MIKE-717365 format. One record per residue (C-alpha): residue number from 1; residue in three letters; x, z, y. Coordinates in pm, 1 decimal. Example, Ala and Ser with C-alpha at 12.3 -4.5 7.8 and 13.67 -1.06 7.14 Angstrom:
! MIKE-717365
[1,"ALA",[1230.0,780.0,-450.0]]
[2,"SER",[1367.0,714.0,-106.0]]
END
This chain:
! MIKE-717365
[1,"UNK",[-873.2,3575.7,-2814.2]]
[2,"UNK",[-1229.3,3455.7,-2836.0]]
[3,"UNK",[-1296.3,3097.0,-2749.7]]
[4,"UNK",[-1507.8,3069.7,-2437.9]]
[5,"UNK",[-1559.7,2695.6,-2429.9]]
[6,"UNK",[-1912.7,2589.4,-2345.1]]
[7,"UNK",[-2024.3,2240.8,-2445.7]]
[8,"UNK",[-2310.0,2093.9,-2248.0]]
[9,"UNK",[-2460.5,1773.4,-2378.1]]
[10,"UNK",[-2727.1,1584.9,-2192.4]]
[11,"UNK",[-3065.8,1631.6,-2357.4]]
[12,"UNK",[-2954.5,1915.1,-2583.5]]
[13,"UNK",[-2976.6,2291.3,-2588.2]]
[14,"UNK",[-2753.7,2519.1,-2789.2]]
[15,"UNK",[-2704.0,2896.3,-2828.1]]
[16,"UNK",[-2377.0,3040.9,-2704.2]]
[17,"UNK",[-2255.0,3377.5,-2836.3]]
[18,"UNK",[-1903.9,3401.2,-2691.0]]
[19,"UNK",[-1961.8,3529.0,-2336.8]]
[20,"UNK",[-1848.8,3888.2,-2362.9]]
[21,"UNK",[-2056.3,3930.7,-2677.7]]
[22,"UNK",[-2386.2,3855.3,-2498.7]]
[23,"UNK",[-2607.1,3582.5,-2638.5]]
[24,"UNK",[-2688.3,3325.7,-2372.1]]
[25,"UNK",[-2903.4,3017.5,-2419.8]]
[26,"UNK",[-2817.4,2723.8,-2193.0]]
[27,"UNK",[-3064.4,2439.6,-2172.8]]
[28,"UNK",[-3117.6,2119.3,-1979.2]]
[29,"UNK",[-3397.2,2180.3,-1723.1]]
[30,"UNK",[-3746.5,2100.3,-1847.3]]
[31,"UNK",[-3946.4,1805.1,-1713.8]]
[32,"UNK",[-4088.4,1837.3,-1358.8]]
[33,"UNK",[-4386.0,2067.4,-1340.1]]
[34,"UNK",[-4274.9,2285.9,-1632.7]]
[35,"UNK",[-4245.4,2646.4,-1517.2]]
[36,"UNK",[-3930.1,2842.8,-1587.6]]
[37,"UNK",[-3774.6,3137.8,-1408.4]]
[38,"UNK",[-3459.8,2993.3,-1253.6]]
[39,"UNK",[-3160.2,2760.6,-1260.8]]
[40,"UNK",[-2788.4,2789.6,-1211.6]]
[41,"UNK",[-2623.0,2489.1,-1050.8]]
[42,"UNK",[-2329.5,2354.1,-1252.7]]
[43,"UNK",[-2116.0,2084.3,-1091.8]]
[44,"UNK",[-1928.5,1825.9,-1298.9]]
[45,"UNK",[-2112.1,1917.1,-1617.9]]
[46,"UNK",[-2302.7,1593.1,-1654.1]]
[47,"UNK",[-2623.8,1754.4,-1528.9]]
[48,"UNK",[-2706.5,1910.9,-1195.1]]
[49,"UNK",[-2872.4,2227.4,-1321.1]]
[50,"UNK",[-2847.7,2457.2,-1620.7]]
[51,"UNK",[-3140.9,2673.8,-1718.0]]
[52,"UNK",[-3112.4,3053.2,-1717.1]]
[53,"UNK",[-3368.2,3182.7,-1966.6]]
[54,"UNK",[-3289.3,3547.8,-1900.7]]
[55,"UNK",[-3551.0,3568.0,-1630.1]]
[56,"UNK",[-3327.1,3718.0,-1361.1]]
[57,"UNK",[-3223.0,3410.4,-1160.5]]
[58,"UNK",[-3479.7,3252.5,-930.2]]
[59,"UNK",[-3370.8,2915.7,-799.3]]
[60,"UNK",[-3537.9,2827.8,-469.9]]
[61,"UNK",[-3575.1,2468.5,-591.9]]
[62,"UNK",[-3802.4,2579.8,-874.6]]
[63,"UNK",[-4180.8,2626.4,-858.8]]
[64,"UNK",[-4354.4,2963.3,-900.8]]
[65,"UNK",[-4726.6,2906.5,-977.5]]
[66,"UNK",[-4790.2,3279.2,-1000.6]]
[67,"UNK",[-4747.0,3282.8,-622.0]]
[68,"UNK",[-5048.0,3056.5,-572.2]]
[69,"UNK",[-5094.6,2707.4,-439.6]]
[70,"UNK",[-4823.9,2744.7,-174.8]]
[71,"UNK",[-4563.3,2799.9,-449.0]]
[72,"UNK",[-4619.2,2475.7,-639.7]]
[73,"UNK",[-4345.6,2294.8,-448.6]]
[74,"UNK",[-3982.5,2402.1,-477.6]]
[75,"UNK",[-3734.3,2388.7,-190.8]]
[76,"UNK",[-3571.0,2051.6,-127.7]]
[77,"UNK",[-3251.9,2159.9,50.8]]
[78,"UNK",[-3229.5,1814.3,210.7]]
[79,"UNK",[-3190.7,1929.5,572.7]]
[80,"UNK",[-3526.7,1771.4,665.3]]
[81,"UNK",[-3803.7,1937.3,463.8]]
[82,"UNK",[-3942.8,2271.1,578.8]]
[83,"UNK",[-3843.3,2498.5,288.4]]
[84,"UNK",[-3983.5,2819.1,439.2]]
[85,"UNK",[-4265.2,2871.9,185.7]]
[86,"UNK",[-4059.6,2773.3,-117.2]]
[87,"UNK",[-3785.3,3022.5,-29.8]]
[88,"UNK",[-4046.1,3292.3,24.7]]
[89,"UNK",[-4197.3,3219.9,-318.3]]
[90,"UNK",[-3858.4,3262.6,-486.0]]
[91,"UNK",[-3800.6,3590.9,-301.2]]
[92,"UNK",[-4146.2,3717.4,-400.0]]
[93,"UNK",[-4088.8,3621.6,-763.3]]
[94,"UNK",[-3746.3,3786.4,-775.3]]
[95,"UNK",[-3876.1,4091.9,-591.5]]
[96,"UNK",[-4159.2,4125.8,-840.1]]
[97,"UNK",[-3929.4,4140.0,-1141.9]]
[98,"UNK",[-3892.3,4482.9,-1297.1]]
[99,"UNK",[-3514.3,4479.9,-1252.9]]
[100,"UNK",[-3529.9,4255.8,-944.0]]
[101,"UNK",[-3350.0,3926.9,-953.3]]
[102,"UNK",[-3109.7,3683.3,-792.7]]
[103,"UNK",[-3254.1,3437.2,-542.6]]
[104,"UNK",[-3022.5,3143.0,-588.7]]
[105,"UNK",[-2960.0,2859.4,-341.9]]
[106,"UNK",[-2791.3,2553.7,-496.8]]
[107,"UNK",[-2583.9,2338.6,-260.0]]
[108,"UNK",[-2793.3,2195.8,21.0]]
[109,"UNK",[-2928.2,2255.6,371.3]]
[110,"UNK",[-3249.4,2458.0,371.3]]
[111,"UNK",[-3463.6,2442.1,684.5]]
[112,"UNK",[-3663.3,2761.4,733.1]]
[113,"UNK",[-3843.8,2954.2,1004.4]]
[114,"UNK",[-3727.3,3273.0,830.2]]
[115,"UNK",[-3909.6,3603.3,878.5]]
[116,"UNK",[-3855.3,3721.4,519.7]]
[117,"UNK",[-3940.4,4088.8,471.0]]
[118,"UNK",[-3706.1,4249.9,215.5]]
[119,"UNK",[-3833.7,4607.3,247.3]]
[120,"UNK",[-3822.7,4806.3,-77.4]]
[121,"UNK",[-3697.6,4511.5,-285.0]]
[122,"UNK",[-3425.2,4732.2,-429.7]]
[123,"UNK",[-3152.6,4547.6,-616.0]]
[124,"UNK",[-3238.7,4203.0,-478.3]]
[125,"UNK",[-2953.1,3951.0,-447.2]]
[126,"UNK",[-2954.7,3651.1,-209.6]]
[127,"UNK",[-2689.2,3419.3,-353.2]]
[128,"UNK",[-2565.4,3088.4,-215.2]]
[129,"UNK",[-2316.3,2841.8,-357.7]]
[130,"UNK",[-2050.2,2903.9,-91.1]]
[131,"UNK",[-2031.6,2870.9,285.8]]
[132,"UNK",[-1930.3,2505.2,255.6]]
[133,"UNK",[-2216.9,2426.6,17.0]]
[134,"UNK",[-2527.6,2630.5,102.9]]
[135,"UNK",[-2666.8,2624.3,457.5]]
[136,"UNK",[-2972.4,2818.2,575.2]]
[137,"UNK",[-3084.3,2649.7,897.3]]
[138,"UNK",[-3318.1,2863.1,1108.3]]
[139,"UNK",[-3578.4,2641.5,1278.8]]
[140,"UNK",[-3756.6,2916.0,1474.7]]
[141,"UNK",[-3618.3,2998.5,1818.0]]
[142,"UNK",[-3688.7,3371.8,1788.9]]
[143,"UNK",[-3762.1,3480.7,1430.0]]
[144,"UNK",[-3533.2,3704.6,1229.8]]
[145,"UNK",[-3414.4,3529.9,912.9]]
[146,"UNK",[-3424.6,3844.4,695.9]]
[147,"UNK",[-3559.6,4182.1,805.4]]
[148,"UNK",[-3666.0,4523.8,681.2]]
[149,"UNK",[-3946.1,4730.9,829.2]]
[150,"UNK",[-3976.0,5108.7,802.7]]
[151,"UNK",[-3843.0,5204.2,459.7]]
[152,"UNK",[-3553.0,4959.8,413.1]]
[153,"UNK",[-3406.8,4917.6,63.1]]
[154,"UNK",[-3130.9,5012.7,-182.4]]
[155,"UNK",[-2857.5,4803.8,-349.0]]
[156,"UNK",[-2926.2,4463.4,-194.9]]
[157,"UNK",[-2655.7,4194.5,-183.4]]
[158,"UNK",[-2614.7,3884.0,34.4]]
[159,"UNK",[-2332.3,3640.6,-26.7]]
[160,"UNK",[-2187.1,3291.4,-11.8]]
[161,"UNK",[-2385.3,3095.6,246.7]]
[162,"UNK",[-2377.5,2963.8,603.3]]
[163,"UNK",[-2651.4,3041.5,856.5]]
[164,"UNK",[-2691.5,2806.8,1150.5]]
[165,"UNK",[-2941.5,2644.8,1389.6]]
[166,"UNK",[-2944.4,2352.1,1625.9]]
[167,"UNK",[-2695.9,2398.9,1911.6]]
[168,"UNK",[-2838.1,2617.6,2192.5]]
[169,"UNK",[-3175.3,2632.7,2016.3]]
[170,"UNK",[-3204.0,3004.6,1942.3]]
[171,"UNK",[-3331.5,3228.6,2224.7]]
[172,"UNK",[-3372.4,3552.2,2027.4]]
[173,"UNK",[-3394.8,3699.8,1681.4]]
[174,"UNK",[-3132.0,3812.7,1430.8]]
[175,"UNK",[-2998.0,3682.4,1102.9]]
[176,"UNK",[-3044.0,4030.1,948.1]]
[177,"UNK",[-3238.3,4305.0,1126.0]]
[178,"UNK",[-3333.0,4665.4,1048.7]]
[179,"UNK",[-3434.8,4884.4,1343.5]]
[180,"UNK",[-3681.3,5144.6,1214.6]]
[181,"UNK",[-3846.7,5422.8,1415.4]]
[182,"UNK",[-3674.6,5761.5,1437.0]]
[183,"UNK",[-3724.2,5940.7,1204.7]]
[184,"UNK",[-3770.2,5661.4,950.7]]
[185,"UNK",[-3888.8,5645.3,590.4]]
[186,"UNK",[-3556.2,5522.6,459.3]]
[187,"UNK",[-3211.1,5387.3,533.9]]
[188,"UNK",[-3057.3,5056.7,429.6]]
[189,"UNK",[-2849.3,5199.0,146.2]]
[190,"UNK",[-2555.0,5049.8,-43.9]]
[191,"UNK",[-2615.5,4699.9,90.6]]
[192,"UNK",[-2342.4,4436.5,64.0]]
[193,"UNK",[-2281.5,4140.7,295.1]]
[194,"UNK",[-2007.4,3913.7,161.9]]
[195,"UNK",[-1863.8,3573.3,248.2]]
[196,"UNK",[-2119.8,3467.8,509.6]]
[197,"UNK",[-2070.8,3241.3,812.7]]
[198,"UNK",[-2306.8,3273.9,1110.5]]
[199,"UNK",[-2314.5,3006.8,1382.4]]
[200,"UNK",[-2535.1,2898.1,1672.0]]
[201,"UNK",[-2735.8,3221.7,1683.5]]
[202,"UNK",[-2852.4,3445.6,1966.5]]
[203,"UNK",[-2772.1,3761.7,1766.4]]
[204,"UNK",[-2598.4,3827.5,1435.0]]
[205,"UNK",[-2651.7,4135.1,1214.8]]
[206,"UNK",[-2839.7,4450.2,1319.6]]
[207,"UNK",[-2838.5,4755.8,1091.7]]
[208,"UNK",[-3003.4,5042.1,1279.8]]
[209,"UNK",[-3000.3,5297.3,996.3]]
[210,"UNK",[-2768.7,5288.7,697.1]]
[211,"UNK",[-2594.4,5471.4,415.4]]
[212,"UNK",[-2277.9,5315.7,269.2]]
[213,"UNK",[-2303.6,4953.3,376.5]]
[214,"UNK",[-2017.8,4718.8,280.0]]
[215,"UNK",[-1939.8,4409.2,487.1]]
[216,"UNK",[-1653.9,4173.3,405.1]]
[217,"UNK",[-1540.0,3821.1,491.8]]
[218,"UNK",[-1801.3,3758.3,760.3]]
[219,"UNK",[-1743.8,3498.3,1032.4]]
[220,"UNK",[-1960.7,3471.2,1345.9]]
[221,"UNK",[-1900.9,3215.0,1620.1]]
[222,"UNK",[-2046.6,2943.3,1845.5]]
[223,"UNK",[-2325.1,3150.5,1996.2]]
[224,"UNK",[-2650.7,3004.7,2124.6]]
[225,"UNK",[-2607.8,3142.8,2475.4]]
[226,"UNK",[-2623.3,2992.0,2824.6]]
[227,"UNK",[-2306.4,2813.8,2928.9]]
[228,"UNK",[-2058.8,2990.1,3163.0]]
[229,"UNK",[-2089.5,3134.3,3417.3]]
[230,"UNK",[-2444.6,3231.5,3318.8]]
[231,"UNK",[-2537.6,3576.7,3190.3]]
[232,"UNK",[-2491.5,3648.9,2816.2]]
[233,"UNK",[-2695.2,3911.1,2629.7]]
[234,"UNK",[-2665.3,3858.4,2254.0]]
[235,"UNK",[-2499.8,4099.5,2009.7]]
[236,"UNK",[-2283.9,3997.0,1714.3]]
[237,"UNK",[-2297.3,4314.1,1502.2]]
[238,"UNK",[-2503.1,4626.1,1576.1]]
[239,"UNK",[-2423.9,4937.7,1374.2]]
[240,"UNK",[-2664.6,5227.9,1425.7]]
[241,"UNK",[-2917.7,5253.8,1706.8]]
[242,"UNK",[-3016.8,5475.2,1998.2]]
[243,"UNK",[-3161.0,5777.3,1819.7]]
[244,"UNK",[-3355.5,5952.4,2096.3]]
[245,"UNK",[-3310.3,6268.7,1888.9]]
[246,"UNK",[-3033.7,6464.4,1715.3]]
[247,"UNK",[-3061.9,6251.1,1402.6]]
[248,"UNK",[-2766.9,6066.3,1252.0]]
[249,"UNK",[-2846.8,5695.4,1226.2]]
[250,"UNK",[-2594.6,5620.0,956.7]]
[251,"UNK",[-2293.5,5725.4,751.5]]
[252,"UNK",[-2041.3,5502.5,578.8]]
[253,"UNK",[-2018.1,5149.0,716.9]]
[254,"UNK",[-1719.4,4971.3,560.8]]
[255,"UNK",[-1583.5,4657.3,727.7]]
[256,"UNK",[-1311.9,4427.9,593.8]]
[257,"UNK",[-1218.2,4088.0,737.6]]
[258,"UNK",[-1506.1,4050.3,982.9]]
[259,"UNK",[-1439.9,3808.7,1269.2]]
[260,"UNK",[-1668.3,3763.4,1571.7]]
[261,"UNK",[-1560.6,3498.8,1820.6]]
[262,"UNK",[-1707.0,3374.4,2148.2]]
[263,"UNK",[-1598.0,3016.1,2101.6]]
[264,"UNK",[-1615.2,2713.4,1875.8]]
[265,"UNK",[-1338.4,2756.7,1620.1]]
[266,"UNK",[-1270.1,2382.9,1599.9]]
[267,"UNK",[-1290.0,2263.3,1962.8]]
[268,"UNK",[-1228.1,2606.6,2118.6]]
[269,"UNK",[-1518.8,2545.3,2357.0]]
[270,"UNK",[-1635.1,2871.4,2518.9]]
[271,"UNK",[-1961.6,2989.5,2359.9]]
[272,"UNK",[-1955.6,3363.3,2432.0]]
[273,"UNK",[-2159.2,3650.7,2295.1]]
[274,"UNK",[-2284.4,3932.3,2519.2]]
[275,"UNK",[-2134.0,4218.2,2314.8]]
[276,"UNK",[-1935.4,4150.6,1999.4]]
[277,"UNK",[-1994.2,4488.0,1828.6]]
[278,"UNK",[-2236.9,4762.2,1938.1]]
[279,"UNK",[-2204.4,5105.3,1774.7]]
[280,"UNK",[-2467.7,5373.1,1846.7]]
[281,"UNK",[-2537.7,5728.3,1724.3]]
[282,"UNK",[-2377.1,5713.2,1379.3]]
[283,"UNK",[-2084.0,5837.6,1173.9]]
[284,"UNK",[-1802.9,5709.2,954.7]]
[285,"UNK",[-1730.7,5345.9,1027.6]]
[286,"UNK",[-1413.3,5236.0,850.9]]
[287,"UNK",[-1293.8,4895.1,973.6]]
[288,"UNK",[-989.8,4699.2,863.0]]
[289,"UNK",[-916.4,4358.6,1017.7]]
[290,"UNK",[-1213.2,4351.8,1252.4]]
[291,"UNK",[-1141.7,4076.5,1506.1]]
[292,"UNK",[-1362.6,4040.4,1811.6]]
[293,"UNK",[-1294.6,3799.4,2095.9]]
[294,"UNK",[-1506.7,3658.9,2373.8]]
[295,"UNK",[-1764.3,3927.5,2461.9]]
[296,"UNK",[-1925.0,3863.6,2799.4]]
[297,"UNK",[-1964.6,4238.0,2857.5]]
[298,"UNK",[-1741.6,4396.2,2593.9]]
[299,"UNK",[-1579.9,4303.1,2267.2]]
[300,"UNK",[-1694.6,4642.0,2136.5]]
[301,"UNK",[-1918.3,4904.2,2295.8]]
[302,"UNK",[-1941.6,5244.5,2130.1]]
[303,"UNK",[-2235.0,5435.9,2276.8]]
[304,"UNK",[-2329.8,5796.7,2211.2]]
[305,"UNK",[-2695.5,5878.5,2268.3]]
[306,"UNK",[-2857.5,6207.2,2169.4]]
[307,"UNK",[-2678.6,6234.6,1833.5]]
[308,"UNK",[-2328.9,6104.9,1913.6]]
[309,"UNK",[-2035.0,5924.6,1752.6]]
[310,"UNK",[-1804.6,6083.5,1494.0]]
[311,"UNK",[-1533.9,5997.3,1240.8]]
[312,"UNK",[-1484.1,5628.3,1311.3]]
[313,"UNK",[-1162.4,5460.1,1201.3]]
[314,"UNK",[-1032.7,5118.7,1308.4]]
[315,"UNK",[-712.4,4977.0,1162.3]]
[316,"UNK",[-527.1,4648.7,1217.0]]
[317,"UNK",[-812.9,4523.6,1434.8]]
[318,"UNK",[-815.4,4307.2,1748.7]]
[319,"UNK",[-1030.4,4314.3,2061.6]]
[320,"UNK",[-944.2,4032.7,2299.9]]
[321,"UNK",[-1104.0,3881.6,2613.4]]
[322,"UNK",[-1412.8,3999.3,2797.5]]
[323,"UNK",[-1533.7,4006.7,3156.5]]
[324,"UNK",[-1540.6,4388.4,3133.2]]
[325,"UNK",[-1347.2,4634.8,2914.1]]
[326,"UNK",[-1264.4,4492.4,2572.7]]
[327,"UNK",[-1347.7,4833.8,2418.8]]
[328,"UNK",[-1585.4,5068.2,2603.0]]
[329,"UNK",[-1652.0,5415.6,2460.7]]
[330,"UNK",[-1956.4,5537.0,2649.6]]
[331,"UNK",[-2180.7,5842.7,2654.4]]
[332,"UNK",[-2532.4,5754.8,2767.3]]
[333,"UNK",[-2689.0,6078.6,2639.8]]
[334,"UNK",[-2597.3,6432.0,2537.5]]
[335,"UNK",[-2443.0,6356.5,2198.3]]
[336,"UNK",[-2086.2,6456.8,2118.5]]
[337,"UNK",[-1800.2,6213.5,2056.9]]
[338,"UNK",[-1505.8,6296.3,1832.7]]
[339,"UNK",[-1252.1,6190.6,1572.4]]
[340,"UNK",[-1241.2,5825.9,1672.1]]
[341,"UNK",[-914.3,5669.0,1563.1]]
[342,"UNK",[-751.2,5336.6,1640.3]]
[343,"UNK",[-435.0,5265.7,1440.4]]
[344,"UNK",[-231.0,4946.8,1470.2]]
[345,"UNK",[-491.6,4774.2,1687.2]]
[346,"UNK",[-459.6,4514.8,1964.3]]
[347,"UNK",[-647.8,4536.4,2295.2]]
[348,"UNK",[-604.0,4257.8,2550.8]]
[349,"UNK",[-749.1,4067.6,2845.3]]
[350,"UNK",[-990.7,4313.1,2999.1]]
[351,"UNK",[-1161.6,4131.5,3286.5]]
[352,"UNK",[-1004.6,3801.6,3175.9]]
[353,"UNK",[-1231.7,3551.5,3002.3]]
[354,"UNK",[-1182.9,3177.4,2976.9]]
[355,"UNK",[-1442.3,2984.2,3175.1]]
[356,"UNK",[-1525.5,3277.8,3403.0]]
[357,"UNK",[-1357.3,3405.2,3719.4]]
[358,"UNK",[-1153.2,3721.8,3669.3]]
[359,"UNK",[-1354.2,4041.4,3712.5]]
[360,"UNK",[-1135.1,4282.1,3913.6]]
[361,"UNK",[-1071.6,4641.0,3812.0]]
[362,"UNK",[-1140.9,4613.0,3439.3]]
[363,"UNK",[-933.5,4795.6,3171.7]]
[364,"UNK",[-877.6,4690.3,2813.4]]
[365,"UNK",[-993.7,5032.6,2689.9]]
[366,"UNK",[-1233.4,5257.4,2884.6]]
[367,"UNK",[-1305.1,5607.6,2748.3]]
[368,"UNK",[-1583.1,5774.7,2945.9]]
[369,"UNK",[-1712.3,6069.6,2741.6]]
[370,"UNK",[-1541.8,6393.2,2654.0]]
[371,"UNK",[-1375.9,6288.1,2328.9]]
[372,"UNK",[-1239.5,6543.1,2083.7]]
[373,"UNK",[-960.5,6502.5,1829.5]]
[374,"UNK",[-924.4,6127.4,1871.6]]
[375,"UNK",[-618.4,5907.1,1830.7]]
[376,"UNK",[-467.9,5583.3,1957.0]]
[377,"UNK",[-156.1,5519.1,1750.6]]
[378,"UNK",[69.9,5217.7,1705.1]]
[379,"UNK",[-154.6,4998.3,1919.1]]
[380,"UNK",[-78.1,4728.1,2174.4]]
[381,"UNK",[-249.3,4723.3,2514.5]]
[382,"UNK",[-186.7,4408.2,2717.2]]
[383,"UNK",[-324.3,4239.9,3029.5]]
[384,"UNK",[-621.6,4352.3,3233.2]]
[385,"UNK",[-752.0,4315.0,3587.1]]
[386,"UNK",[-733.5,4691.4,3635.8]]
[387,"UNK",[-555.0,4988.5,3481.4]]
[388,"UNK",[-492.5,4911.5,3113.7]]
[389,"UNK",[-615.5,5234.9,2956.6]]
[390,"UNK",[-862.2,5458.3,3144.7]]
[391,"UNK",[-966.4,5806.5,3029.7]]
[392,"UNK",[-1244.5,5941.4,3254.5]]
[393,"UNK",[-1303.0,6283.8,3098.2]]
[394,"UNK",[-1109.1,6522.6,2880.9]]
[395,"UNK",[-961.7,6408.4,2552.2]]
[396,"UNK",[-878.3,6749.5,2413.6]]
[397,"UNK",[-698.2,6765.7,2084.0]]
[398,"UNK",[-633.4,6392.0,2103.5]]
[399,"UNK",[-310.4,6195.8,2077.0]]
[400,"UNK",[-184.7,5875.4,2237.3]]
[401,"UNK",[129.9,5804.2,2044.5]]
[402,"UNK",[359.1,5519.5,1946.7]]
[403,"UNK",[173.0,5257.1,2150.4]]
[404,"UNK",[301.8,4972.5,2365.5]]
[405,"UNK",[126.5,4924.1,2700.0]]
[406,"UNK",[217.2,4638.7,2933.9]]
[407,"UNK",[15.8,4619.1,3254.2]]
[408,"UNK",[-50.2,4315.1,3470.9]]
[409,"UNK",[119.4,4283.9,3810.7]]
[410,"UNK",[26.3,4566.7,4049.2]]
[411,"UNK",[-177.4,4754.0,3784.7]]
[412,"UNK",[-128.5,5103.9,3644.0]]
[413,"UNK",[-87.3,5141.6,3268.3]]
[414,"UNK",[-264.1,5474.7,3193.6]]
[415,"UNK",[-512.4,5659.5,3414.3]]
[416,"UNK",[-625.5,6006.0,3307.5]]
[417,"UNK",[-895.2,6122.6,3548.1]]
[418,"UNK",[-1055.7,6436.8,3411.0]]
[419,"UNK",[-1400.7,6517.0,3547.4]]
[420,"UNK",[-1390.9,6860.1,3380.5]]
[421,"UNK",[-1155.8,7085.0,3572.8]]
[422,"UNK",[-886.7,7249.3,3359.9]]
[423,"UNK",[-997.1,7082.0,3036.3]]
[424,"UNK",[-736.2,7025.6,2766.6]]
[425,"UNK",[-596.5,6675.2,2777.6]]
[426,"UNK",[-426.2,6458.7,2517.0]]
[427,"UNK",[-69.1,6459.0,2396.1]]
[428,"UNK",[97.2,6139.8,2521.8]]
[429,"UNK",[415.9,6083.4,2322.8]]
[430,"UNK",[648.2,5815.3,2190.9]]
[431,"UNK",[489.4,5532.1,2388.5]]
[432,"UNK",[650.2,5238.4,2565.4]]
[433,"UNK",[459.9,5213.2,2894.0]]
[434,"UNK",[531.6,4940.9,3149.9]]
[435,"UNK",[340.7,4941.4,3474.6]]
[436,"UNK",[279.7,4642.0,3700.2]]
[437,"UNK",[488.1,4788.9,3980.3]]
[438,"UNK",[654.1,4523.9,4202.7]]
[439,"UNK",[891.6,4685.3,4456.3]]
[440,"UNK",[822.5,4564.6,4807.2]]
[441,"UNK",[490.8,4409.5,4704.3]]
[442,"UNK",[277.0,4674.7,4535.1]]
[443,"UNK",[303.8,5017.5,4376.6]]
[444,"UNK",[182.7,5085.0,4025.9]]
[445,"UNK",[261.1,5361.1,3777.2]]
[446,"UNK",[303.5,5404.0,3405.3]]
[447,"UNK",[82.5,5716.7,3408.1]]
[448,"UNK",[-152.0,5841.5,3680.2]]
[449,"UNK",[-353.5,6165.2,3674.2]]
[450,"UNK",[-576.4,6339.6,3927.1]]
[451,"UNK",[-579.7,6705.0,4040.0]]
[452,"UNK",[-785.9,6837.7,3749.1]]
[453,"UNK",[-630.9,6632.7,3468.3]]
[454,"UNK",[-317.3,6834.1,3416.5]]
[455,"UNK",[-349.6,7022.9,3087.3]]
[456,"UNK",[-177.1,6753.6,2884.0]]
[457,"UNK",[163.7,6707.1,2724.0]]
[458,"UNK",[373.1,6400.6,2811.1]]
[459,"UNK",[684.8,6388.0,2599.1]]
[460,"UNK",[928.8,6135.7,2456.4]]
[461,"UNK",[790.8,5821.8,2622.8]]
[462,"UNK",[962.5,5528.4,2789.0]]
[463,"UNK",[785.7,5500.3,3123.4]]
[464,"UNK",[870.5,5197.2,3336.5]]
[465,"UNK",[718.5,5242.1,3677.2]]
[466,"UNK",[720.6,5620.2,3684.4]]
[467,"UNK",[426.5,5858.2,3716.2]]
[468,"UNK",[188.5,5989.2,3980.4]]
[469,"UNK",[43.8,6333.0,3908.5]]
[470,"UNK",[-228.4,6490.5,4120.2]]
[471,"UNK",[-119.2,6820.7,3968.7]]
[472,"UNK",[184.8,6806.8,3737.0]]
[473,"UNK",[99.5,6870.6,3369.0]]
[474,"UNK",[257.1,7179.8,3210.6]]
[475,"UNK",[487.2,6972.2,2988.4]]
[476,"UNK",[653.2,6652.4,3106.5]]
[477,"UNK",[976.9,6641.3,2909.7]]
[478,"UNK",[1231.8,6403.2,2754.9]]
[479,"UNK",[1077.4,6085.5,2897.5]]
[480,"UNK",[1293.8,5788.9,2989.3]]
[481,"UNK",[1244.2,5588.7,3306.9]]
[482,"UNK",[1100.0,5863.1,3528.4]]
END
C-alpha cells in the first residue's frame, strides 16, 4: 500500500507524489498581496491555509486583481465586513477558468447582499467547509442569493454551507432561483444541492425548469414570516413552474433526506412557511425521506397547469400540520395528471396547526383533478378537521391499498365524490379504515360516495364505521366491519 502521509512544515514547500499517482505541490500561502489562484483550508496542520497551485480552487479570501480594483480585497468571513464584492470576484474568476473551478469558503460568516448570476457557468462548484463552519448571511431583504437568468447552466454543484439572515429580516427573495420564460433557452441540468441548511428566509429554493437535478441532505426551517396568526406566503421548495403552454418544465428531480419545517428546531417556536413544497407542470420527481411540516396553506401543493403532472414518486415521506390540506393535488389548467404514487408515506393534521385556530373541514389529502393510474399504498392518514382523504373527481386505474386511515371524532375517513358521471373509480382494497363515528353523538363513515361515484371496487378492507353509498359500487365484497 502506498504511503499517503503528507508532512506540512511551516515556511516550507515540498512536492507530494503519492495522492493517487497525481503530483500535487502544497505550499504555505505567499505573503499578503501576492496573487495566487486559491487556497484550501487545513485545520490542525500548523497553518490555516494550504495553497492549491492547480488553478482550480478559488478561495473567497484571496484577491483577484484581474477583476479590477474591486477585487483587490479578499473576503473576511468575520460576520461584520460586507463580503459581497469579494465573493463575486471569486465566482467571476472561477467562472472564467476554461474548466471552471471551485469557489471555496473557508470557515467563517460571510455577509453578502447576494444577487450572484450563475448563468452558463457550467461545471462551477460552490463549496463550503460544512454547515457548522461556513455561513452565508444574506444582508439584503429581497435579493436572491444565487440565480440564473434565461439559459441556466449544466453540472453545477452547491454543498456544505449554512444560509441565514437576521431573524424576521427577509421580506422576499430566494436562496436559489431559476424561473425563465416559457419557452426558455435552457434548463438547469444535472445540478447538485448537497448538505445545505437554510434558515430565516422568506423563500428557499426555486427551480422552474430542470433536467436531472439531485438534492440531498437539505434542511430548511425558522422562516422569516409574520408571527401567527398572520398570513404566510413563502415557499420552501418550488419544483417546476406554471407553463402557460403544453411544455414540460422539467424531468428528473431526485430528492433524498430533504426536511422543511415551519418551526425552530431547537426551541420549537412556530415560524411557519406558506407552502412547504410547490410542484408545477413537470415530470418524474423521485423523493425518498422528504419531510415537510408546518405549511400555512399546505405542506405540499401539486398543481397542474397547461402541461400537467406525471410520473411522480414519493416514498417514506411525511407531510404533517397545515391550516389546509397537508397534500393538495390541484388542477388549475387543462393539463393531465397521472401516475402519481405515494408509498409508505405519512399524512397528518390537516386543518390543525400549532399557534393557529383549527380550520374546519380540511382533509390531510385532497385530490381534485381527474388522476389516472395513481397509487396510495402502505400510507398512514391521521387527524384532520374534515374527511381524511377526499377524491373530488375520477381516479380511474388507481389503487388505494394497504393504508391505515384513522379519522378524528365525527369525521368521515374517505370521500369519493366524482364530478364525472360514470367515470371509472379506484380500487380500494386491504385498508384499515376507522371513521370518527360516535353513536348517539354524530354519524361518520369509513367510506362515503355520491350518486355518480360508483364505478369502483371496494374489497378486502376493514371498515369501522360502515359506508354510505349514493349509488352502490358494482363490487363491494369481503370487507369486515360493514
